[in-house]
N, C-alpha and C positions, 0 to 999 in steps of 0.2 A: 802624383799631384799631392799627398800631404807634405814628403819632403819637401816639396819648393813654395809651396804657400807659409808652412815654419821657417823657412829660409829665408822669403822676402820680408816677413813679420820680423824675426832678428835683426833682420839688417837694418829693416826702418827705429828698429829700438833700441840698437846694441850701441854701446857704452863707447864701443870703437869703431863706429861709422865710419869718420875718416879714414882708417886702415885697411877699411877692406871693402870701402867704395871701388876702388877701380880691380881688384881679385874676383878672380868665376866665383860660383856660388860652390864650387868645391873648396879652394881656401876659407871659405866661409865657413862651410858646413863643417868641417876639419878644426877651426879654432872653436865652435859653439859643442863640439863632441869634449874636445881637450878641456874648456871651460868647465862642460861638466862633469867631466871623469875627476878634475883636478877638486871640485869640489866635495863630489861625493865619495873622494878617496882619504877629503881630510878626517882626522881623529879626533877633532875638536865638533861636540853636540850642543844645541842649545833646548829648549823645552820654549814650548809658547803658550799662556795661558789667555784665554780668549777674556774681555774684562766689560766691553759696551758697543754698540751698535747702535748709531743716533739716524732715523729716517731725517731727514733734510725737512725742515717743517716747509717749505714752501710748495713742495714739492706732492703733498700728502695732508689729506683734510683731519680733522681733531677725531673721529668716527676712527679712522683708518689707524693713526696714532696710537690711539685708545687700544687697538686693538694688534698692536703688535708687540714679539716678546723684542725689547730693547737691552736682555739682559743674556749673552753669546754663552753660556758658562759652559766650556768645554776642556781639550787640551791636545798640544801637538807636541813633537816632538822633528829637529832639523840636523843637518851637519851644513857646515860653513868654514868659510877661511875668509882671509886679508890678502886681496894681492899685495902684488909688492907695490902699488901707488896708496897704499892702501884703504882700498874702496872693501866693502861688504860683497861677500856671493855666499847665496843658502839654497838649498835644497829642502823643503821641506813638504811636511804631511798634517794636517791638521783633523781636528772636526768638531763643531760646537752648534749650537742649538742655534737653529736659524729663526727669520721673524717671525714664522707659524708654529713655533718652539719643535719645529722639527729636525731628528739630526742631519746635516750637512758636513761630510768630506771637502774638502778641499788636499792637492798637491798641488807642486809646480819648483819651479827656478825665481830665484829674487835677486837683484841688483842694484846696489847707491853706491852714490858715488860718497864717501865721507869725507868729513870738514871735522877736522881734532885740534880743539881748543889746546887740549893739554893730552897728557897719555891718559886721562882721566874720561874727558866730557870729550864725546861727541856728538853727532848732525851727518843727519845722512838724507841721501832723497833720489830715488831711483822706479823702479819697478819691478813687475812682478810678472810671470807668464805658468799659466797653467792651466789647470779642471778643478769643475768641482761638478755636485753630483745631490740634485734638489728632488726633495720630494716631488713636490708641484711639477716637477718635468718626467713624474716616472725615474728618475735616476738615471736620467739620460746623461753621458759626458756634457759637459759643457764650460767650452773656452773661457781662461780668467785673462784679461787684461789691465793692468792697473797700476797708478803709479803708489808708490806706498812711500813712508818718511820718518824717520825716528828722529827721537830724543834718546844717548846712552849716557849712561856713568857704570863705569869701570864696568861690571857684568850683567848689568842689567836696565834695559830699555823697554821703553815706551814706543810701539810700531804703529803704525795707521795706515791705513788703503782707503781711498774713495771709492765705490761702485756708482758708476753715472750712469741715468737711466731716464725715463722722460716722467710725463707725468700721472702720478701712481706705482711708480715702480723704482727701482734704481735710489739711486742718489740716496744712497746709502753712507756713512763713515763707520768703519767696520778699527777697531781697535784693540789690541792685547799687547801684553808683558811677554817681553822676551829675556832669557836668562843661560848665558854660555857658561856652558856646564865645560869646567876647565878641572 
C-alpha cells in the first residue's frame, strides 16, 4: 500500500510526468529507483547549513512570533548530480533547531529544474519529498512534500522551501546555504 501511495505521489510531481503518463506503475517505479540509485551512487557531495526560518506574519500573532526560533542552526550533508538536461537531483539528511529550539532531523530526495545563465550562475525550482521527525509529534515520522528554489553561483547556493500550513501553523520559509564539495 505504501509503495502504491509513493508511486502515485511521485507520478503527480515527477518532472518527467509526460514520459510516464501512459506507462504501468512498475515502469515508473523502476525509473524512480534508477533516479534515486544514480543520485545515491554519485561521488559528488554537498554540505548544508540552515540559516533562517521565517514564520509568515500573516498567519501568526506577534506573541507567537516573539516566542519562535528563527535561527535554525544545524548541519546537513547530501549527494547530488546533474542529469543530461542539466537539472539537479539530490539526496540529503539535515538536522537543525526547529521553531521551538528542538532538534529536527529531515531526510529525502530533491529535484530542481535548472536554468543556466552561464557556467557559473544558475536558478532552480522544483520539489523535495522526504520525512522529518519533530519533538512535538513524539519524533514519529512526518512526510514532507514541499517546493524548493535556489540561486546558485559556482559551488555555493542559497536554497529555500516554503512549508504550507494554516492559521498558526506551517507557513514557514526555511532557507539554507548549500556548498557543493568538489
